[in-house]
C-alpha positions as CSV (number, residue, x, y, z in Angstrom):
1,X,99.2,182.7,159.1
2,X,102.2,183.4,161.4
3,X,102.3,182.2,165.1
4,X,101.4,185.7,166.5
5,X,98.0,185.6,164.4
6,X,97.2,182.0,165.7
7,X,97.8,183.2,169.4
8,X,95.5,186.1,168.7
9,X,92.9,184.4,167.1
10,X,93.0,181.6,169.8
11,X,93.0,184.0,172.7
12,X,90.0,185.6,171.2
13,X,88.0,182.4,170.7
14,X,88.9,181.3,174.5
15,X,87.7,184.6,175.7
16,X,84.2,184.4,173.7
17,X,83.8,180.9,175.1
18,X,84.7,181.9,178.6
19,X,81.8,184.4,178.1
20,X,79.5,181.8,176.9
21,X,80.3,179.5,179.9
22,X,80.0,182.4,182.4
23,X,76.5,182.7,181.3
24,X,75.8,179.2,181.5
25,X,77.2,178.9,185.0
26,X,74.9,181.5,186.1
27,X,77.7,183.9,187.0
28,X,76.5,186.4,184.7
29,X,73.3,186.6,182.5
30,X,72.7,187.6,179.0
31,X,71.3,191.0,179.9
32,X,74.4,191.7,181.6
33,X,76.0,191.9,178.1
34,X,74.2,195.2,177.8
35,X,75.9,196.8,180.6
36,X,79.3,195.7,179.5
37,X,78.5,196.9,175.8
38,X,77.9,200.3,177.3
39,X,81.2,200.4,179.1
40,X,83.1,199.3,175.8
41,X,81.1,201.6,173.5
42,X,81.2,204.7,175.5
43,X,84.7,204.5,177.4
44,X,87.1,201.6,176.3
45,X,86.7,201.7,172.6
46,X,86.9,205.5,172.4
47,X,89.8,205.5,174.6
48,X,91.5,202.7,172.4
49,X,90.7,204.6,169.2
50,X,91.7,207.9,170.7
51,X,95.2,206.6,171.3
52,X,95.6,205.0,168.3
53,X,94.8,208.0,166.4
54,X,96.8,210.3,168.6
55,X,100.1,208.1,168.0
56,X,99.2,207.5,164.3
57,X,101.5,209.0,161.4
58,X,98.7,211.4,159.9
59,X,100.8,211.8,156.8
60,X,99.5,208.3,155.6
61,X,95.9,209.5,155.8
62,X,95.5,209.9,152.0
63,X,96.5,206.4,151.7
64,X,93.8,205.1,154.1
65,X,90.9,207.3,152.5
66,X,90.2,204.4,150.0
67,X,89.3,201.9,153.0
68,X,85.9,203.2,154.1
69,X,85.0,203.4,150.5
70,X,85.8,199.8,150.0
71,X,83.6,199.1,153.1
72,X,80.6,200.8,151.5
73,X,81.1,199.1,148.2
74,X,81.3,195.6,149.8
75,X,78.1,196.4,152.1
76,X,76.3,197.6,148.7
77,X,77.1,194.5,146.9
78,X,76.6,192.0,149.7
79,X,73.2,193.9,150.6
80,X,72.2,193.6,147.0
81,X,72.9,189.9,146.9
82,X,70.8,189.3,150.0
83,X,68.0,191.4,148.5
84,X,68.1,189.1,145.4
85,X,67.8,186.1,147.5
86,X,65.0,187.3,149.6
87,X,63.2,188.4,146.4
88,X,63.6,184.9,145.1
89,X,62.0,183.4,148.3
90,X,59.0,186.0,147.8
91,X,59.6,186.8,151.7
92,X,57.6,189.7,153.2
93,X,59.2,192.9,153.2
94,X,60.1,193.1,156.8
95,X,61.6,189.8,156.8
96,X,63.7,190.8,153.6
97,X,65.2,193.7,155.5
98,X,65.5,191.6,158.5
99,X,68.1,189.4,156.6
100,X,69.6,192.1,154.1
101,X,70.9,194.4,157.0
102,X,72.9,191.7,158.9
103,X,74.2,190.5,155.4
104,X,75.4,193.8,154.6
105,X,76.6,195.3,157.9
106,X,79.7,194.0,159.6
107,X,81.3,193.9,163.1
108,X,84.3,195.8,162.3
109,X,84.5,197.4,165.7
110,X,83.7,194.7,168.3
111,X,85.5,191.7,166.5
112,X,87.6,193.6,164.0
113,X,89.3,196.0,166.4
114,X,90.7,193.3,168.6
115,X,91.9,191.1,165.8
116,X,93.6,193.9,163.9
117,X,95.3,195.3,167.0
118,X,96.5,191.8,168.3
119,X,97.8,190.6,164.9
120,X,99.0,194.0,163.5
121,X,99.5,196.3,166.4
122,X,98.7,199.7,166.5
123,X,99.0,200.5,162.8
124,X,96.7,197.7,162.0
125,X,94.3,199.2,164.5
126,X,94.5,202.6,162.5
127,X,93.4,200.9,159.4
128,X,90.5,198.9,161.0
129,X,89.4,202.2,162.5
130,X,89.1,203.6,158.8
131,X,87.2,200.7,157.8
132,X,84.8,201.3,160.7
133,X,84.3,204.8,159.5
134,X,82.6,203.1,156.3
135,X,80.4,201.1,158.5
136,X,79.1,204.1,160.4
137,X,78.2,205.5,157.0
138,X,76.3,202.2,156.1
139,X,74.7,202.2,159.2
140,X,73.4,205.9,158.7
141,X,72.6,204.8,155.0
142,X,70.3,201.7,156.1
143,X,68.7,203.9,158.6
144,X,67.7,206.5,155.8
145,X,66.5,203.6,153.6
146,X,64.3,202.0,156.3
147,X,63.0,205.3,157.2
148,X,61.8,205.8,153.6
149,X,60.3,202.5,153.6
150,X,58.8,201.9,156.8
151,X,58.6,205.7,158.3
152,X,60.3,207.0,161.4
153,X,62.3,209.8,162.6
154,X,65.7,210.5,160.6
155,X,66.9,212.4,163.4
156,X,67.0,209.5,165.5
157,X,69.5,207.9,163.2
158,X,71.7,210.8,162.6
159,X,71.7,211.5,166.3
160,X,72.9,208.1,167.1
161,X,75.7,208.3,164.5
162,X,76.7,211.9,165.5
163,X,77.0,211.2,169.3
164,X,78.7,207.6,168.6
165,X,81.5,208.0,171.1
166,X,83.9,206.0,168.9
167,X,83.4,208.5,166.1
168,X,84.5,211.1,168.7
169,X,87.5,209.1,169.6
170,X,88.6,209.5,166.2
171,X,88.0,213.2,165.8
172,X,89.4,214.2,169.2
173,X,92.4,211.7,168.8
174,X,93.3,213.0,165.5
175,X,92.9,216.7,166.4
176,X,95.0,216.2,169.4
177,X,97.5,214.6,167.3
178,X,97.4,217.1,164.5
179,X,97.9,220.1,166.9
180,X,100.4,218.1,169.2
181,X,98.4,218.6,172.4
182,X,100.2,217.0,175.4
183,X,97.9,214.6,177.4
184,X,99.9,214.6,180.5
185,X,100.6,211.4,182.4
186,X,97.4,211.1,184.2
187,X,95.3,211.4,181.2
188,X,97.4,209.3,179.3
189,X,97.4,206.5,182.2
190,X,93.5,206.7,182.6
191,X,93.1,206.3,178.6
192,X,95.7,203.4,178.6
193,X,93.8,201.6,181.3
194,X,90.5,202.0,179.7
195,X,91.7,200.9,176.3
196,X,93.3,197.9,177.7
197,X,89.9,196.9,179.1
198,X,88.3,196.9,175.7
199,X,89.4,193.5,174.2
200,X,88.7,191.3,177.1
201,X,85.2,193.0,177.8
202,X,84.2,192.8,174.0
203,X,85.0,189.1,173.9
204,X,83.2,188.3,177.3
205,X,80.1,190.3,176.1
206,X,80.2,188.4,172.7
207,X,80.1,185.1,174.6
208,X,77.4,186.5,176.8
209,X,75.2,187.5,173.9
210,X,75.4,184.2,172.1
211,X,72.2,182.5,172.0
212,X,71.8,179.4,170.1
213,X,68.0,179.1,170.7
214,X,66.1,180.4,167.7
215,X,68.7,179.7,165.3
216,X,67.2,176.2,164.3
217,X,64.0,178.1,163.2
218,X,65.8,180.5,160.9
219,X,68.6,178.1,160.0
220,X,68.2,178.7,156.2
221,X,68.4,182.6,156.4
222,X,71.1,182.5,158.9
223,X,73.1,180.3,156.5
224,X,72.6,182.3,153.7
225,X,73.6,185.4,155.5
226,X,76.8,183.5,156.8
227,X,78.0,182.8,153.2
228,X,77.2,186.2,152.0
229,X,78.9,187.8,155.2
230,X,82.0,185.2,155.8
231,X,82.9,184.2,152.4
232,X,81.4,186.2,149.5
233,X,82.2,189.5,151.2
234,X,86.0,189.1,151.9
235,X,86.1,187.7,148.3
236,X,84.4,190.9,147.0
237,X,86.8,193.1,149.1
238,X,89.7,191.1,147.7
239,X,88.5,191.9,144.0
240,X,88.1,195.4,144.8
241,X,91.4,196.2,146.5
242,X,93.2,194.3,143.7
243,X,91.5,196.4,140.8
244,X,92.2,199.8,142.8
245,X,95.8,198.6,143.4
246,X,95.7,198.5,147.2
247,X,98.5,196.8,148.8
248,X,100.4,196.3,152.0
249,X,98.8,196.5,155.3
250,X,96.0,198.5,153.8
251,X,94.9,195.5,151.6
252,X,95.3,193.0,154.3
253,X,93.4,194.6,156.9
254,X,90.6,195.7,154.6
255,X,90.1,192.0,153.4
256,X,90.1,190.7,157.1
257,X,87.9,193.5,158.2
258,X,85.3,192.6,155.3
259,X,85.3,188.9,156.8
260,X,83.8,189.9,160.0
261,X,80.6,188.6,161.1
262,X,77.3,190.8,161.1
263,X,77.1,194.0,163.1
264,X,75.3,194.1,166.4
265,X,74.0,197.4,165.4
266,X,71.8,195.5,162.9
267,X,69.8,194.6,165.7
268,X,69.2,198.3,166.6
269,X,67.7,198.9,163.3
270,X,65.6,195.8,163.5
271,X,64.2,197.1,166.9
272,X,63.9,200.8,165.8
273,X,61.8,199.6,162.5
274,X,60.0,196.9,164.0
275,X,61.6,194.3,161.8
276,X,61.9,190.4,162.8
277,X,64.4,191.0,165.5
278,X,64.7,187.1,166.1
279,X,65.5,186.5,162.7
280,X,68.2,189.1,162.6
281,X,69.7,188.2,165.8
282,X,69.9,184.5,164.7
283,X,71.8,185.9,161.6
284,X,74.1,188.0,163.8
285,X,74.8,185.1,166.3
286,X,75.1,182.3,163.7
287,X,77.7,184.5,161.8
288,X,79.6,185.4,164.9
289,X,80.0,181.5,165.9
290,X,81.1,180.4,162.3
291,X,83.3,183.4,162.0
292,X,85.5,181.9,164.8
293,X,86.2,179.2,162.1
294,X,86.4,181.3,158.8
295,X,88.3,184.2,160.1
296,X,91.6,181.9,160.9
297,X,91.2,180.5,157.2
298,X,90.7,183.8,155.7
299,X,93.8,185.2,157.5
300,X,96.0,182.1,156.6
301,X,94.8,182.5,152.8
302,X,95.9,186.4,152.6
């Protein structure tokens, strides 16, 4: 891992810790993370994605197509491993899915984007965006599975995915690039300022969201989820990219993205389908904390 990678990871860790300390000092509260997340998801990240896709070399898209497919394959395998473990423990159905979802769904956006951008620049971010496309499809897939098991409205899942602002950042940025639509200095500057706010807001929001209470009572499930999510997942991604012959930056970013902690969106599914939210949250927070240790190791190894 080169000096730039070390500096990026350390900067991210410091900002996450800062967010946690801000909450502990009473400057902001945990609930304030929701407001920050809305700004990030609806404005900052879409702007960052739009600018990345607007400046991307579209001729390489055929090379990037396998990346979201790897994401889906990794999610399917890690989800299956979690399912096998929960079945072996004879856990109730809702408890099982409260573990399976965070074991399979990863935080390729909130944590993956800053690392890819900070270490590899815009080229790395573009590849992380393609990996995140797979994450969106995994989210929809789990929503449909849970719908069949527990009932509900599939329209809610599809609506959330279709109106997901980062997705529109990809679509509009690619379209503007393809048709060479000029942005003008005003639009370009505004998007640049919003994109610049994405990384610090994401990290501070993660720090605000970290909640150590409740992890102790779910330590076994959180530990198993962490092993699957942070160790087995990148190992599976490594094997897949090796077998399909993926190389260069595509391979590196794909493996790093597969090493990300559990997705915050897994808690959305837990809420919608009345799963064990505390259990899912414990898995998300525990993997997030441990990822600050495992990610630098993974990055050094590859």
